ZAMARGU-4260 file (C-alpha; in steps of 0.2 Angstrom, whole numbers, plus 5000, padded with zeros to 4 digits):
<rodrens>
0) 5019/4731/4947 | 5018/4735/4966 | 5002/4743/4973 | 5014/4756/4982 | 5022/4760/4965
5) 5005/4763/4957 | 4999/4774/4971 | 5014/4784/4970 | 5013/4786/4952 | 4995/4791/4953
10) 4999/4804/4967 | 5013/4811/4957 | 5001/4813/4942 | 4988/4821/4952 | 5001/4833/4960
15) 5007/4838/4943 | 4990/4841/4936 | 4987/4852/4951 | 5003/4862/4950 | 5004/4864/4931
20) 4990/4877/4929 | 4996/4887/4944 | 5014/4887/4936 | 5007/4892/4920 | 4997/4906/4928
25) 5012/4912/4938 | 5022/4913/4922 | 5008/4922/4912 | 5012/4941/4909 | 5004/4953/4921
30) 4990/4963/4913 | 4986/4981/4916 | 4969/4976/4924 | 4977/4964/4936 | 4990/4977/4941
35) 4976/4990/4944 | 4967/4978/4954 | 4982/4974/4965 | 4986/4993/4967 | 4968/4997/4973
40) 4968/4983/4985 | 4984/4987/4993 | 4983/5006/4992 | 4985/5014/5010 | 4978/5030/5003
45) 4961/5021/4999 | 4961/5013/5016 | 4964/5030/5024 | 4950/5038/5014 | 4938/5023/5017
50) 4941/5025/5036 | 4938/5044/5035 | 4922/5040/5026 | 4917/5028/5039 | 4920/5040/5053
55) 4910/5054/5044 | 4896/5042/5042 | 4896/5038/5060 | 4896/5056/5065 | 4881/5059/5053
60) 4871/5047/5063 | 4874/5057/5079 | 4872/5074/5072 | 4853/5075/5072 | 4851/5070/5091
65) 4847/5082/5105 | 4862/5086/5116 | 4864/5076/5132 | 4854/5082/5147 | 4864/5089/5162
70) 4862/5082/5180 | 4866/5095/5194 | 4865/5095/5213 | 4869/5108/5226 | 4864/5115/5243
75) 4855/5132/5245 | 4856/5144/5260 | 4870/5134/5269 | 4875/5144/5285 | 4892/5151/5283
80) 4895/5158/5300 | 4889/5156/5318 | 4888/5140/5328 | 4879/5131/5314 | 4891/5135/5301
85) 4891/5123/5287 | 4878/5112/5295 | 4865/5105/5283 | 4852/5101/5296 | 4852/5116/5308
90) 4843/5129/5298 | 4826/5126/5290 | 4831/5138/5276 | 4844/5126/5270 | 4839/5115/5255
95) 4847/5101/5247 | 4843/5102/5228 | 4845/5090/5214 | 4839/5092/5196 | 4841/5090/5178
100) 4842/5102/5163 | 4840/5100/5145 | 4844/5111/5130 | 4830/5109/5117 | 4835/5111/5099
105) 4821/5112/5087 | 4817/5098/5074 | 4822/5109/5059 | 4838/5114/5067 | 4843/5096/5071
110) 4838/5091/5053 | 4849/5105/5046 | 4864/5099/5057 | 4861/5082/5051 | 4861/5087/5033
115) 4878/5096/5036 | 4885/5080/5043 | 4878/5069/5029 | 4885/5081/5016 | 4902/5080/5025
120) 4900/5061/5024 | 4897/5061/5006 | 4912/5072/5003 | 4923/5059/5013 | 4915/5045/5002
125) 4920/5055/4987 | 4937/5056/4994 | 4938/5037/4994 | 4933/5036/4976 | 4946/5049/4972
130) 4960/5040/4981 | 4955/5024/4971 | 4955/5034/4954 | 4972/5041/4958 | 4979/5023/4962
135) 4972/5017/4946 | 4979/5031/4936 | 4996/5031/4944 | 4997/5012/4942 | 4992/5013/4924
140) 5006/5026/4921 | 5019/5016/4930 | 5013/5000/4920 | 5015/5009/4903 | 5033/5016/4908
145) 5038/4998/4914 | 5031/4990/4898 | 5039/5001/4885 | 5055/5002/4895 | 5056/4983/4893
150) 5052/4984/4875 | 5066/4997/4872 | 5078/4986/4882 | 5073/4971/4871 | 5078/4982/4855
155) 5094/4987/4863 | 5098/4969/4867 | 5094/4964/4849 | 5106/4978/4843 | 5120/4972/4855
160) 5117/4954/4848 | 5119/4961/4830 | 5134/4971/4834 | 5142/4955/4842 | 5138/4945/4826
165) 5145/4958/4815 | 5161/4960/4825 | 5163/4941/4824 | 5160/4941/4805 | 5172/4956/4803
170) 5186/4947/4812 | 5183/4932/4801 | 5184/4942/4786 | 5200/4950/4792 | 5208/4933/4796
175) 5203/4928/4778 | 5211/4944/4771 | 5194/4949/4765 | 5192/4963/4777 | 5202/4977/4785
180) 5208/4981/4803 | 5198/4998/4801 | 5182/4989/4798 | 5185/4978/4814 | 5190/4993/4824
185) 5174/5002/4818 | 5163/4986/4823 | 5172/4985/4840 | 5167/5003/4844 | 5150/5000/4838
190) 5148/4985/4849 | 5154/4996/4864 | 5141/5009/4860 | 5128/4995/4859 | 5133/4988/4875
195) 5132/5004/4884 | 5115/5008/4876 | 5109/4991/4882 | 5115/4994/4900 | 5107/5011/4900
200) 5090/5005/4895 | 5091/4990/4907 | 5094/5003/4921 | 5079/5012/4915 | 5069/4996/4914
205) 5074/4992/4932 | 5069/5009/4938 | 5052/5008/4929 | 5049/4991/4936 | 5053/4997/4954
210) 5040/5011/4951 | 5027/4998/4946 | 5031/4987/4961 | 5028/5002/4972 | 5010/5001/4967
215) 5007/4983/4965 | 5018/4976/4978 | 5024/4962/4966 | 5039/4959/4956 | 5035/4954/4938
220) 5046/4949/4924 | 5034/4950/4909 | 5020/4963/4906 | 5006/4961/4894 | 5004/4975/4881
225) 4992/4988/4889 | 4976/4988/4878 | 4971/5006/4879 | 4960/5010/4864 | 4954/5028/4862
230) 4936/5022/4861 | 4937/5017/4879 | 4939/5035/4884 | 4924/5045/4890 | 4917/5060/4881
235) 4921/5078/4887 | 4905/5079/4898 | 4908/5063/4907 | 4927/5067/4909 | 4923/5084/4917
240) 4909/5077/4928 | 4920/5063/4934 | 4936/5074/4936 | 4942/5072/4954 | 4944/5091/4957
245) 4926/5094/4950 | 4919/5081/4961 | 4928/5088/4976 | 4921/5105/4973 | 4903/5099/4970
250) 4904/5091/4988 | 4911/5107/4995 | 4896/5116/4988 | 4884/5105/4996 | 4893/5106/5013
255) 4893/5125/5011 | 4874/5126/5006 | 4869/5115/5021 | 4880/5126/5033 | 4872/5141/5027
260) 4855/5134/5031 | 4861/5130/5049 | 4867/5148/5051 | 4850/5154/5045 | 4841/5144/5058
265) 4854/5149/5072 | 4845/5166/5072 | 4832/5157/5083 | 4840/5153/5100 | 4839/5137/5109
270) 4829/5136/5125 | 4835/5126/5140 | 4823/5118/5152 | 4827/5115/5170 | 4818/5104/5183
275) 4825/5102/5201 | 4819/5095/5218 | 4824/5103/5234 | 4824/5095/5251 | 4823/5105/5267
280) 4824/5101/5286 | 4808/5101/5295 | 4799/5110/5281 | 4790/5104/5265 | 4801/5099/5250
285) 4801/5111/5235 | 4800/5108/5216 | 4807/5121/5204 | 4805/5123/5185 | 4813/5136/5175
290) 4816/5140/5156 | 4832/5149/5150 | 4830/5159/5134 | 4845/5167/5126 | 4842/5185/5121
295) 4850/5189/5104 | 4852/5207/5108 | 4863/5211/5093 | 4858/5199/5078 | 4865/5211/5065
300) 4883/5209/5074 | 4883/5191/5077 | 4870/5179/5069 | 4868/5189/5053 | 4887/5190/5052
305) 4888/5171/5053 | 4875/5169/5039 | 4885/5182/5028 | 4901/5172/5031 | 4892/5156/5026
310) 4885/5164/5010 | 4903/5170/5005 | 4909/5153/5008 | 4896/5146/4997 | 4900/5159/4983
315) 4918/5154/4984 | 4914/5136/4982 | 4903/5139/4967 | 4917/5150/4959 | 4930/5136/4962
320) 4918/5123/4955 | 4916/5133/4939 | 4935/5136/4938 | 4938/5117/4941 | 4926/5113/4926
325) 4935/5125/4915 | 4952/5117/4919 | 4945/5099/4917 | 4938/5104/4900 | 4955/5111/4895
330) 4964/5096/4901 | 4952/5085/4891 | 4955/5095/4875 | 4974/5094/4877 | 4974/5075/4881
335) 4962/5070/4867 | 4971/5082/4855 | 4987/5074/4860 | 4980/5056/4858 | 4973/5060/4840
340) 4990/5069/4835 | 5001/5055/4842 | 4990/5042/4833 | 4992/5051/4816 | 5011/5053/4820
345) 5013/5034/4823 | 5004/5029/4807 | 5015/5042/4797 | 5031/5036/4806 | 5028/5018/4802
350) 5025/5021/4784 | 5037/5034/4780 | 5052/5029/4792 | 5050/5011/4799 | 5046/5003/4782
355) 5060/5012/4772 | 5073/5008/4785 | 5067/4990/4786 | 5069/4989/4767 | 5086/4997/4768
360) 5092/4984/4780 | 5086/4970/4769 | 5095/4978/4754 | 5111/4980/4764 | 5111/4962/4769
365) 5108/4957/4751 | 5123/4968/4746 | 5134/4961/4759 | 5130/4943/4754 | 5134/4948/4736
370) 5151/4955/4743 | 5145/4972/4737 | 5145/4981/4754 | 5154/4979/4770 | 5148/4974/4787
375) 5149/4992/4793 | 5135/4997/4781 | 5125/4982/4787 | 5127/4987/4806 | 5123/5005/4802
380) 5107/5001/4793 | 5102/4989/4807 | 5106/5002/4820 | 5096/5015/4811 | 5081/5004/4810
385) 5082/4999/4828 | 5084/5017/4834 | 5069/5022/4823 | 5059/5008/4832 | 5064/5015/4849
390) 5057/5032/4844 | 5042/5023/4838 | 5041/5015/4856 | 5042/5032/4863 | 5028/5038/4853
395) 5017/5023/4857 | 5021/5026/4876 | 5016/5044/4875 | 5000/5039/4866 | 4996/5026/4879
400) 4999/5038/4893 | 4987/5051/4885 | 4974/5038/4883 | 4977/5031/4901 | 4974/5049/4908
405) 4958/5050/4898 | 4952/5033/4904 | 4958/5033/4922 | 4958/5051/4928 | 4939/5052/4930
410) 4931/5044/4945 | 4921/5029/4942 | 4904/5033/4949 | 4896/5019/4959 | 4910/5007/4957
415) 4914/4996/4971 | 4931/5000/4979
</rodrens>
């Protein structure tokens, strides 16, 4: 065999070995975890919150610094009339002056302002985690809708397939004079209904897939079953502590507490120091130093009012936190109760509805093969079983959504976003 042929065969084998795993991976169903990772990575809300948190962190670094000094210059005692008007060198009283002033903020006041900035930065950082949690939750809900819409569409397609088979068999029976035209007409109408139901569910599946693509950015044909076990859900205390509204209110309280401390320290005014150098014509130069001290002549009307306002805002934040905790606890009770009741309903529905209907379908098929029942009875039993399975899918979807809210609603503390 030619060496060129051997090299080409080896290259083709290597290329196939390289592309085969990728092709298999591309064909694998998308899992819930993969969808959530894609959504968080491409979420613009998370990006916006991350930028806001970064900006707040940068502001916090500057909050504890002294204000910039102020450079000033001027001319004192410049003649405004007479022959030497506006002359800077004719009068010995005229002085050119330049200097610098600095407002001095005490260390404890600067530390308090820095603490406020850090509290605001922590609030923005919590906003980033909240945005990621919201992206995870919404993606999980969209994934569940898309998955169960696909499963319902599969059942509808199966029902349509059965209707076609039954209609074909009915026409054959009619041609063999073993069936009637009424039976064929009934099976024709049943096929039309099955086709319409299948089209409706495919439309719902397409809408659900578009909703999922809005979060993941990818169009996927197959979805893996979402593995949401109730054991993965946090307890009530963890759910309440990680609830986005509770976390936000806690950060508001910390900001309000630090702002109250700043208002308390603002009762002491900031001093401003000024140093200037004056140059005169024909006379000694002058150096001046001064201190400006604001006089709080009415602290009860100004500084104390500001402090009272900050105290009221702190009380408001504490009340909102308590209300948020109560709402989160009520939400947890409702979701966990729904999950338990839906699980019980599913188990009861499977044993008391799905199993008997499945046995009825088997019995109808046996009776039809024994020429003791018509095709209409077979189709009706199959249709009833598939409709029951569709309702079971609805129950399973509702259970998955309740569990998803329990699992993904709380903020993942300390998780890398």
